N, C-alpha and C positions, 0 to 999 in steps of 0.2 A: 416845305417849311421855310419861312422867310427869315433873313438875317438883317440886322441893322447895317446899313451901308457905311463905308468909310466916310462918306461926305457928311453923314449925320453924327459922327462920333463927337463932335465938339459942340453940337447944338441940342442934341436930344437928351433930355433928362426926364425921369418919370418916377413917381411915388405910387405905391399901392398898399392899401390897408388889408388886414386879414379878411374882412367880410367880402372884399372884392375878388379874392383869389379864385373862389369856385366859379365865379361868373366869367372870368377871363381865360381860364384854362381850356384848351381845345381837347375834344374827346381823345384824339389819337395821342396827344401829348400827355393826357391824364393817364392813359394806359401805360405809356412809357415811364412816367413817374412812379406809378404803382409797382411796376416791375423793378424799378430801382430801389424802392422802399423795401420790397420783399428781399432783395439782395442784401440791403443794410441789416435787416432783422436777422437773417440767417448768419451773416458775418458777426453780428453782435453776440449771438448764441455761442459761436465757436471761439470768439476772442477771449484771451486771458485777461485783458485789461482795456481801459478806454484808450490808452496811448496806442496799443497794438491795433485796436479797431480803426482808429483814425489814420494811422500810418498806412494801413492796407486799403482803406476806402477812399481817402482823399483823391488819389489818381482816378478812381472810378467816378467819383462825384464830379471832378473836373470834366471828364469825358462826356457826361450827360448834357452839359451846356457848351461843349466845344471850347472850354476855357483852357488857357495854358498855365494858369495859376489858381490855387484855391487855398484858403486858410480860415482857421477859427481863431478869433482874437477876443481876449477877455479884458475887461476893465476891473482892476483889483488893487488899489484904486487907479494905478497907472495901467496903461494898455500893455498887455503881454501876448505873445503868440502861444496859444495852446498847442496847435499843430498847423503846419503849412506845407504846401507842395508847389513847386514851380519857382520862377525867378522873382516874381513880384510878391514882396512880403510886407510885413508890418511897417517897415521904415518908409515905404512909399504911400501908406494909407493916410488920407486926411482925417485926423482924429476928431475934428469937429463934426464931420459927416457921420462918422461911426456913432458919436454921441446922439446926433439927431435921429438916427435909426432906432436907437434904444429908447429915446424919449418919446418918439412918435409911435413906437411899436409897429413900424411899417417898413416895407421894403423899398429899395432905391436902385435905379439903374441909370447910368450916365457916364460921362467921360472921366478918366483919372488924370487930372491936370499934371500930376508929377511925372507921369510917363506918357508922353505924347503918342497919340494913335492907339490908346488902350481904353477899353471900357471896363467898368466894374459893376457888378450886381451884388448888393448887400442885403441880407435878410437877418432879422433878429433870431437868435437861437433860443427857442422856447425849451428851456431845460432847468430843472430844479438844481442840478449840480453846477451849471454855468449860468447864473441868473442874469449876468451883464455881459453876454457874449454875442458875437455876430458871426455869420458865415459869409465870406466874401469870395466872389469869383472875379477873375481878371482875364481879359482876352481881347483879341483884335476885333471880334464881332460876336454877337449873340443871336439866337433865334428870337422871333418877335415875342414869344411867350416865356422868355428866359426868366423874367422876374417872378411870375406866378409859380413856375417850376422850382425856382430857387427857394421860394417861401415854403413850398410843400416839402422839399428835401431838407430844408433847415429844421422844420418841425419833426420830420422823421429821424434825423440825426439826433435831435434833442431827446426824443423818446428812447432811442437806442443807448445814448450816454447815461440817461437816468436808470435804465434797466441794468447796465453794467455797474453803475454805482451802487444800486440796491443789492445786486449780487455780491459785489465786493464787501459791502457792509455786512451782509449775512455771513460771508466767509470769515470776516474779522470777528463778528459776534460769536460764531461757533468756536473759533480759536480762543477768544477771551474766556468763554464759559468753560472750555476744556482746561485752560490755565487756572481759572478760579477753582475748579474741581480738584486739580492737582494740588493747588495751594491749600485747600481745605483739608485734604488728606495729610499734608505735611504738618499743618497746624494741630490736627488731632493727635499727632504723635508726640507733641511737646506738652509737658505737664507742670511746668513752672512758669510763673508770670514773666520774669525778666527775659529768659531765653525766647519765650513766645513773642514778646514785644519786639525783640531784635529781629526775629524771623519775619514778622509782619512787615517791619520797615524795609527789609531787603526785598521781600517779594513784591510789595506795593511799588517800589521804585522801578523794579524790573518790568512789571506788568504794564505800568502806565508811562514808562520811558521818561522818568523825571529824576531829579537830583536827590530829593529828600522826602521823608514822610514821618509823621508823628501821630501817636495816639494821645488824645487828651481825655483823661479820666475825670469825670465830673464828681467833685466832692460837694454835694448839694448842701450838706449841713454847714460847711464853712464858706459857701459861696465862692469856691475856687475850682479851677481846672488844673490838673497836673499833667504836664507834657512828658511822655515817656515813649521812646527815648528822645531827649532833647540834645541833639548832636551839637558839640561845640560849647556846651554849658557844663560848668563844673558839677560833678555828681551825676551827669547825664539825666537830670530831672529839673523841671522848672515849674513853679507854681504861679498862677496868674488869677486875677479876679475873673469870675465867670461871666462878666459883662464886657470883657475886653475884646475888641477887634472882631475879626471874621468868626473866630471860634465861638466867641460869646454870642454873636448873632445866630449862629447855627444851633447852639445849645438851647437858646430861648425860643427860636422859631421852629426848630425841629425839621428844617429844610436845608437842602444842599445849597452851597453858594460858590460861585466862580468869580475870580478876580483876574483880569487880564493884564492890568498895569498897576501893581500893588502900590507904588509910591505916589500914584495920582488918584488913588481911590480912598475916599474918606472912611470907609469901613475897615481899612487895614490899619493895624497898630504896629508900630515899629519897635515895641518893647523887646520882643524876642530877638529881632535882628541886632538891637543895641547890646543885648546880653551876650550874644554869640559871635558878633562880628560878621554875620552872614548877611547877604543882600537878597531879598526875595523879589523876583520879577513878576511871577504869576503864581496862582495857587488855586486849588480846588479842595473844598471841605464838605464832608457829609456827616450827618448824625449817625451815631452808633446806637441801635436799638437791640436789646436782648431778645431772646425768644419769647419772653413774657411781655414784650412791647414797652418795657421800661427803658428810659433813656440812660445809657451808660456814659456817654461822652461824645466825642467827635473824632473823626479820622481825616487828617489833612495831608495832602501831597503838594510838593512845592517845586517850582521851576521845571516846567516841561522842557525837555532837551531840544525839541524842534517846534517852535511856535507856541501858541497858547493852548490851554486845555480845550477840548472839544465836547460837544454833546455826547459823543460816544464815550469819552473818558468819564463823563459824569455818570452815565449808566453803569459803566464798568466799576467805578468806585462804589456806587450804591450796592451793586451785587456783592462786591468783595466785602463791604462793610457788614453785611448780614452774616457772612461766614466768620469774620473777625470778631464780631460781637458775641456770637455763639461760642467760639473758642475761648475768648476771654472769660465769659461768664462760667463756662464749664471748668476752666482752669482755676478760677478764683474759688468756686464752690469746692473743687477737689482739694485745694490747699486748705480751705477752712475745715473740711472734714478730716484731713490729715492732722491738722493742729488739734482738733477736738479729740481725735483718736490718740494722739501722743499724750495729751493731757490726761485722758482717762486711763491710758496704760500706765502713766507715771503715778497717778493716784492709786490704782490697783496695786502696782508694784510696791509703793510705800506701805500699803495696807497689808501686804503679804510679808509678814515678819516672823521668822522662827525665833520665838522668845526663849531666853534661858542662857545662863552663863556657866552651867555645869559642864564638866568635861565631856559628857555624852552629847550635849547640844552643840558645843564647839566642834566636836568631831562631825556631827550631823551637818552643820552648816558648810564645813569644808567639803564633805562628800557631795552635798547638793550642788555646790559651785562647780565641781569637776563634772558631775553628771549633766548639769544644765547645758553644757557646751556640746553634748552628744545627742544623737537621735536614738539611743538605745532604749528598748522597752524597760520599764522599771516596775517592780512589784513592791508595794508599800504594805508592810505588816504592822499591826499595832492594835491595842485595845481601843474601844470607843472613847473619843475625847482626847486622844493623843496628838491630834492635828494632822491626820493623814492627808486631808484635802489641802491644808496649808502647805505641806511639803510638796504636793503635786503642783500647786500654783507657783511655788518658788522655783521648781524645776522648769516650768514653762516661762515665767517672766524674767528669769535670769539668763535665758538662752536665746538663740537666734530666731526662735519662733514667737518672740514676745509680742510682735505687732500683729500677729494672727490670732484667731479665736482660741479661747480655752473653753472647752465644752465638757461639763460634768454630767455624768449619767449615773443615777442610782439604780443599779441592776436589781436590787431587792424589790424595788417598787414596780418592776415590769413583769407582767405575766408573760407566759410563752407566746400567747396570741398577739400581744402588743409589742414584744421585744423586737421582732424582725422589722415591723413598720417603723418603730422609733429609731432603731439603729441604722437601718438601710434605706428607709423611705418607701413610698408607694406611688404608683401611677394613678391617675384619675380613673375611677371605675373599677379599681382592683378588688374592692369589696363594697358592701352595701353603703357604708358611710364615707367612702372615698370620693368626695365630691370634687376634689381638685388634687393636682400633683403635690406631693409632700416630700421635701428633702429630709433624709435621715441625719442623725447626729454625725456620722462619719463625713458626709458631704458638707455639713455646716462647719465642721472643724477643719476643712481643707487648708493645708499649710500650717495648721496650728497643732493643738494637743487635744486628744480625747481622754478624759479621766473616767475610768470604769470603776466606780465605787461599789463596795460590797460584791465583788466579782464572785466570791464563794457561794453566794445565794442564787446564782444564775442556774436556770433549769438545764438539764442535759441536752435538750434540743437546741436551746440557745447557745450552749457551749460549742456544739458541732458547727452551727452557722458562723459563730464568731471565729472559730479556728480556720474555716475556709477563707474568710476575709483576711486574716492575718497572714495566711500562707500565700494567697494569690494577689493581695494588694488591690483587689477590685471588689465592687459590690454590684448587686443587681436589685433594683427596687422591686417591691412586691407588685406583681402584676405586670412587670416589665421584662424585657429580654436583652436590653442593652447593658453591656458590662461597663461600669464607670470606674476609672482608676481613682485611687484615693492616695492622699499624701497627708497623713496625720500621725504624730507621735502617740503611742499608746502607753498610758500609765494606768495601772490597776491597783486597787487597794482592797484589803479585807481585814476583818478582825478575827477571822476563822483561821485555824491551822490547816492550810491548804495541803501540806504534805500528808497530814493524817487523812484528809478527805480523799486524796489520790489513792492512798493505800486502801481506803474503805470503798473505792470505786464510786465515790460520790462526785468526784471532779476528774475531768479527763486529764490523763497524764501528758498527752501531747500538747494540750492547751497550756497546761501548767509550765511546761518547758519553754513554750513560746513566750509566756509572760514573765517567767522567772529568769530573764537574762541577767538582771541586776536586782538584788533585794535590799530594801532598806527596812530594818526592824526598829521601829520607834520605841524608845523606852517609856514606860508608864511614869506618871507623875510621882508615884511612891518611891521610884528608884532615883529621883532627882529632886528631893525635897527642897534643895537650895534654890530652886527656880519658882517655888510657889508664890512668894511675895512679888516677884517681878511679873509673873503672869497676872496676879491680882491687880497690880497697878496698871498694867496694860489694858485689861478689860474695863477697869473703872474709868480710865481715860476715854475709851471708846464710848462708854455709856454717857459720860459727861458731855461729849460733843453731841451725841444724838439727842440727849435730853436738854441741851442748851443750859447746862448747869456747870459752869467752869470751876476749876480748882477744887473738885471733890477729892478728899483724902481719906485713906483708911485710918481709923483710930488706932491707938496703941494697943487697945484690948483686942481689936479685930486682927491686927497683925500677929499678936501673940497666939491667938487661937488658931490662925491659919498655919503658923509654924509648928504648932503642936498636933495638927491633924495628920493622921496616917491612913 
């Protein structure tokens, strides 16, 4: 193998383009280069990072061309040393020559004028990661085929660096997806909008390594976006026109937008900075689409802590936005349902009124208030029409179970064959018409109250099954084998004399004692005649509302007849 002589160091220069490389490489040298490339690839597979790979391989690369120095130099936009080995470094390099190598996309070999007696071989580094980089060898002498060999090794090094970068990106992507999954789980545990927005802001700034983030909820009807949380703004909320700045463009285009230099970008509006006293350097904004593909608003992150936001950040924010939008929509729907539930509960509670000012009814209301705060079973006795279900509802809606279901069951209407399925449920296929699983009343009343009306008319078989449920606090659906725990307060009512039925062996004594922990005996209307007119006015008012005929009043004659009725 021949080397350039010292005499030729100052006169020999040479350029070679990529198509000429294959023609000028010698077979033996080609084998040597292939062996070197194989070594590079194996080293890249084992390396933890590009820096580690270059640190370990640069001495090996230098040895391939008998060079005493080697380096990779990048223009970004000034020239910097990515990695170097040996005494001759970037400071000695002719920058104009390095630019020529990049512009011509060709290799060069010739004397290094800044270091007398030294040659350099320069090859463009074909790499997606380092698009404007060169591989430079420096030495006292080179083999005749130094430049083609340098070109091939440069290409191999570029491939290895791209492999390491893709692997690194994949690793970062996996970490980001794992972080997003963890964030999603955290978001699902928050059920109120304000704490959810604050959690989103914290998690987004941590994940994307930035200073601030905001959710912009789109108020389409009023053509506004509401920034929440808007840090540094009084009330932590800020309303802006929906055509303002970057957020407005994202809202109307439905596409992500990245701004690297905010104050020199016409799309950026300084209104928020003016309101908060904050200065935005760069930002990234993505649309928020709900699970139904409806645009909810925009998600913005501001001021990357190290450099501008990247393509990877844009993908990460888009992925996070999907989880954020779903969490926001679920939370808002849940809050809406809770509001509706509270309103319905309030309406029902207002409608559950124990009417009457007689001493008996004053005492009844006082007893109901005390019992409502407990979970004790209650047996309500009274003639038909005395308001047994109203009292049962009052016990439920004045107590801690008010927000949970109140389920009324008319035991007299259930045959023994239907009773078990209605109260305890059935599995699919349990009997001929069981086409799907059906929850029983005890399951539906979970956390609330089950009201067993006309309990005295329940069949003996039904009584035995109910007793087991009350004793064990579990049910088993018809056709099933799984024991299902229940949590429902039991209130029963009857117009029959249960004590007499027990003595006559028509009602189970053990069930009677289970139900008869507390007994409320409702007085009949004939025993509280002073309540008749108040009850009449109450029902007339209800009828007036239902019939949309306000201000109906009982005539004097009607009131007189009601008072005289016994």
